[in-house]
C-alpha positions as CSV (number, residue, x, y, z in Angstrom):
1,X,57.3,-116.8,-32.6
2,X,54.3,-119.2,-32.9
3,X,56.4,-121.5,-35.0
4,X,59.1,-121.7,-32.3
5,X,56.5,-122.6,-29.7
6,X,55.0,-125.3,-31.9
7,X,58.5,-126.7,-32.7
8,X,59.4,-126.7,-29.0
9,X,56.1,-128.5,-28.2
10,X,56.7,-131.2,-30.8
11,X,60.3,-131.7,-29.6
12,X,59.3,-131.9,-25.9
13,X,56.2,-134.0,-26.6
14,X,58.0,-136.4,-28.9
15,X,61.0,-136.6,-26.6
16,X,59.1,-137.5,-23.5
17,X,56.4,-139.7,-25.1
18,X,58.4,-142.0,-27.2
19,X,58.9,-143.2,-30.7
20,X,61.4,-142.3,-33.3
21,X,61.7,-138.7,-32.2
22,X,62.5,-139.8,-28.7
23,X,65.1,-142.2,-30.0
24,X,66.7,-139.4,-32.0
25,X,66.6,-137.0,-29.1
26,X,68.0,-139.6,-26.8
27,X,71.1,-139.8,-29.0
28,X,71.3,-136.2,-30.2
29,X,69.7,-133.6,-27.7
30,X,72.9,-133.6,-25.6
31,X,75.1,-133.2,-28.6
32,X,73.0,-130.3,-29.9
33,X,73.1,-128.7,-26.4
34,X,76.9,-129.1,-26.1
35,X,77.6,-127.7,-29.6
36,X,75.2,-124.7,-29.1
37,X,76.7,-124.0,-25.6
38,X,80.2,-124.4,-27.0
39,X,79.5,-121.8,-29.7
40,X,77.7,-119.6,-27.1
41,X,80.9,-119.6,-24.9
42,X,83.2,-118.8,-27.8
43,X,81.0,-116.1,-29.4
44,X,80.4,-114.6,-25.9
45,X,84.1,-114.5,-25.3
46,X,84.7,-112.8,-28.7
47,X,82.2,-110.1,-27.9
48,X,83.9,-109.5,-24.5
49,X,87.1,-108.5,-26.3
50,X,86.6,-104.9,-27.1
51,X,88.3,-103.9,-30.3
52,X,88.2,-107.4,-31.7
53,X,84.9,-106.7,-33.6
54,X,83.6,-103.5,-35.0
55,X,80.6,-102.1,-33.0
56,X,77.9,-103.4,-35.4
57,X,79.4,-106.9,-35.6
58,X,79.9,-107.0,-31.8
59,X,76.2,-106.2,-31.3
60,X,75.2,-108.9,-33.7
61,X,77.6,-111.3,-32.0
62,X,76.0,-110.5,-28.6
63,X,72.5,-111.4,-30.0
64,X,74.0,-114.6,-31.5
65,X,75.6,-115.4,-28.1
66,X,72.2,-115.0,-26.3
67,X,70.4,-117.1,-29.0
68,X,72.9,-119.9,-28.8
69,X,72.8,-119.9,-25.0
70,X,69.0,-120.2,-25.0
71,X,69.1,-122.9,-27.7
72,X,71.8,-124.8,-25.8
73,X,70.0,-124.6,-22.4
74,X,66.7,-125.6,-24.0
75,X,68.3,-128.7,-25.6
76,X,70.1,-129.4,-22.3
77,X,66.8,-129.4,-20.4
78,X,65.3,-131.6,-23.2
79,X,68.4,-133.9,-23.0
80,X,67.8,-134.3,-19.2
81,X,64.0,-134.8,-19.7
82,X,64.5,-137.5,-22.3
83,X,67.1,-139.4,-20.2
84,X,64.8,-139.3,-17.2
85,X,61.7,-140.3,-19.3
86,X,63.6,-143.2,-20.8
87,X,64.7,-144.5,-17.4
88,X,68.4,-143.9,-18.1
89,X,68.8,-141.8,-15.0
90,X,66.5,-141.2,-12.0
91,X,64.9,-137.8,-11.7
92,X,66.5,-137.2,-8.3
93,X,69.9,-138.2,-9.5
94,X,69.5,-135.9,-12.5
95,X,68.3,-133.0,-10.4
96,X,70.7,-133.4,-7.5
97,X,73.8,-134.8,-9.3
98,X,74.2,-137.8,-7.0
99,X,72.5,-141.1,-6.3
100,X,73.1,-142.5,-9.7
101,X,76.4,-144.0,-8.8
102,X,77.9,-142.3,-11.8
103,X,80.1,-139.2,-11.2
104,X,79.7,-138.3,-14.8
105,X,76.0,-137.7,-14.3
106,X,76.9,-135.5,-11.4
107,X,79.3,-133.6,-13.6
108,X,76.5,-133.1,-16.1
109,X,74.2,-131.8,-13.4
110,X,76.9,-129.3,-12.2
111,X,77.3,-128.1,-15.8
112,X,73.5,-127.6,-16.1
113,X,73.4,-125.5,-12.9
114,X,76.3,-123.4,-14.0
115,X,74.6,-122.8,-17.4
116,X,71.3,-121.9,-15.7
117,X,73.3,-119.4,-13.6
118,X,74.8,-117.9,-16.8
119,X,71.3,-117.6,-18.3
120,X,69.9,-115.9,-15.1
121,X,72.8,-113.4,-15.0
122,X,72.4,-112.8,-18.7
123,X,68.7,-112.0,-18.2
124,X,69.6,-109.6,-15.4
125,X,72.6,-108.1,-17.4
126,X,71.0,-104.6,-17.2
127,X,71.1,-104.7,-13.4
128,X,74.7,-105.7,-13.4
129,X,75.7,-103.2,-16.1
130,X,76.7,-100.6,-13.5
131,X,80.2,-100.1,-12.4
132,X,79.4,-101.3,-8.9
133,X,78.0,-104.7,-10.1
134,X,80.2,-105.5,-13.1
135,X,82.7,-107.7,-11.2
136,X,80.0,-109.8,-9.6
137,X,78.4,-110.2,-13.0
138,X,81.6,-111.3,-14.6
139,X,82.2,-113.9,-11.9
140,X,78.7,-115.3,-11.9
141,X,78.3,-115.2,-15.7
142,X,81.9,-116.4,-16.1
143,X,80.9,-119.6,-14.2
144,X,79.7,-120.8,-17.6
145,X,83.4,-121.5,-18.5
146,X,83.5,-124.1,-15.7
147,X,80.1,-125.3,-16.7
148,X,81.3,-125.7,-20.3
149,X,84.4,-127.6,-19.2
150,X,82.2,-129.9,-17.1
151,X,79.8,-130.3,-20.0
152,X,82.6,-131.2,-22.4
153,X,84.0,-133.8,-20.1
154,X,80.5,-135.2,-19.4
155,X,79.7,-135.2,-23.1
156,X,82.9,-136.9,-24.2
157,X,82.9,-139.6,-21.4
158,X,79.3,-140.2,-20.2
159,X,77.7,-141.5,-23.4
160,X,78.8,-143.5,-26.4
161,X,82.4,-143.3,-27.3
162,X,83.0,-140.1,-29.4
163,X,84.7,-140.2,-32.8
164,X,88.3,-139.0,-32.9
165,X,87.4,-135.9,-34.9
166,X,84.9,-135.0,-32.1
167,X,87.6,-135.2,-29.5
168,X,90.0,-133.2,-31.6
169,X,87.4,-130.5,-32.3
170,X,86.7,-130.1,-28.6
171,X,90.4,-130.0,-27.9
172,X,90.7,-127.2,-30.4
173,X,87.8,-125.3,-28.9
174,X,89.2,-125.7,-25.4
175,X,92.6,-124.5,-26.6
176,X,91.2,-121.5,-28.5
177,X,89.0,-120.5,-25.5
178,X,91.9,-120.8,-23.0
179,X,94.1,-118.7,-25.3
180,X,91.4,-116.1,-25.7
181,X,90.8,-116.0,-22.0
182,X,94.6,-115.5,-21.5
183,X,94.6,-112.6,-24.0
184,X,91.6,-111.0,-22.2
185,X,93.3,-111.3,-18.9
186,X,96.5,-109.7,-20.2
187,X,94.5,-106.9,-21.8
188,X,92.6,-106.3,-18.6
189,X,95.8,-106.2,-16.5
190,X,97.5,-103.7,-18.9
191,X,94.4,-101.4,-19.0
């Protein structure tokens, strides 16, 4: 645990102060966030499909889902901090989603808030685990799908031009997620 705290301190300090680490994080923190959050969405969706994974694997996947979500949101906040510290976006525009003159920054801000909502509902999962609160949990936590879609659009269009393989990989992820959501919806309707 202490190693994680030290690594986080080095990343945040280097990202906000300057130098080579800040340059690297300026280019890559958003990428790491988007990849981790993409994996979190897909693993989370897989864990929600009962019967897809055996119980032990499902439990392990739930832990992986949470870890990827925390990693992704951590790098997302680092991404925002580095962009603000580097003067690429004003703090108010990053926090509020407007004022930068760039709708793609606003889309990124929306994605951030939806992922923070997903983290908050994930932390409070035990409260929502009753029959009475499961629907509100699914709606609130499920807002991460909209956040992920906004993040993908932001990531592919707001920064440097992505390589064709990056666009293709996100298209595959979006297609697989949409298909899995459709299967989940059909299963829930027939149950």
